[in-house]
C-alpha positions in Angstrom: 55.3 59.4 118.5 55.1 62.4 120.2 57.5 65.2 119.1 58.1 69.0 119.9 58.4 70.8 116.5 59.7 74.5 116.0 56.7 76.0 113.5 58.0 77.6 110.6 57.2 81.2 111.0 55.0 80.4 107.7 52.6 78.3 109.7 52.1 80.7 112.7 48.7 82.4 111.6 47.7 78.2 111.6 47.9 77.9 114.9 46.3 80.8 116.6 48.0 81.9 118.9 49.5 78.4 119.8 52.5 79.0 121.2 53.8 74.7 120.7 52.1 71.7 119.2 52.5 67.9 119.7 51.8 65.6 116.5 51.1 62.0 116.3 54.2 61.5 113.2 54.2 58.1 111.6 58.7 57.9 111.0 58.3 57.1 107.7 56.4 59.0 106.0 59.0 62.1 107.7 62.0 60.6 106.5 61.2 60.6 102.6 64.0 59.4 100.2 64.0 62.4 99.1 65.0 64.0 102.5 66.8 61.0 102.9 69.0 61.1 99.7 69.6 65.1 100.2 70.5 64.7 104.1 71.7 61.3 104.8 74.2 58.3 103.1 70.7 56.8 102.3 68.5 56.0 99.7 64.9 55.8 101.2 63.9 54.7 104.8 64.1 50.5 104.4 68.0 51.4 104.0 67.9 54.1 106.3 66.4 51.3 109.1 68.6 48.3 107.2 72.1 49.6 108.2 70.4 51.3 112.0 71.8 49.5 115.6 67.9 48.0 115.6 66.1 45.8 113.3 63.3 46.7 111.8 60.6 44.5 114.3 62.3 46.3 117.4 61.8 49.7 116.4 58.6 49.0 114.9 58.1 47.5 118.8 59.5 50.7 120.8 59.9 53.5 119.2 61.8 55.0 121.9 64.8 53.0 120.8 65.7 56.2 118.4 66.5 58.6 121.5 69.1 56.3 122.3 72.8 57.0 122.4 73.1 54.4 119.8 71.1 55.6 117.5 72.3 59.0 117.6 75.4 57.4 117.4 74.5 56.0 114.1 72.5 59.5 113.2 75.8 61.4 113.6 77.8 59.0 112.1 75.3 58.4 108.9 73.2 61.9 109.0 74.0 65.6 108.9 72.5 66.4 112.3 74.3 64.2 115.7 71.2 63.2 117.0 68.0 61.4 116.1 65.9 64.4 117.9 67.4 66.8 115.7 67.2 65.1 112.5 63.0 63.9 113.3 62.6 67.4 114.6 64.0 69.2 110.9 62.2 66.2 108.8 59.4 67.5 109.8 59.9 70.6 109.8 60.8 70.1 106.1 57.6 68.6 105.3 55.7 71.5 106.8 57.4 74.5 104.9 56.9 71.8 102.4 53.5 72.2 102.5 53.3 75.7 102.7 55.6 76.6 99.8 53.4 73.8 97.4 50.5 75.6 98.6 52.0 79.0 97.1 53.0 76.8 94.4 56.5 76.7 94.9 59.3 73.6 95.3 60.8 73.4 98.3 63.6 71.6 97.3 65.3 74.1 95.1 
């Protein structure tokens, strides 16, 4: 799945002048346990998928299902976000900031 991500200021020097970046990501890598516990009603990615309006197999076969009205409604009811796009973009930004903070010796979640 490719998405547009707003790069945190701390990482802009790494981009060497590029304004936007498109990356290919695995959803479960960004919706990790710590993120889900903090920003959703779920304790794991598996639980998030189990309660979603689509089966795990459907989501694996068609990542476009993450961008449907049905999924956005599910996200709105079970998380701190109003759409899957907002949830996932924030998760990617959080992961990027976490990486920067770890390099500086800080824990992003503190």
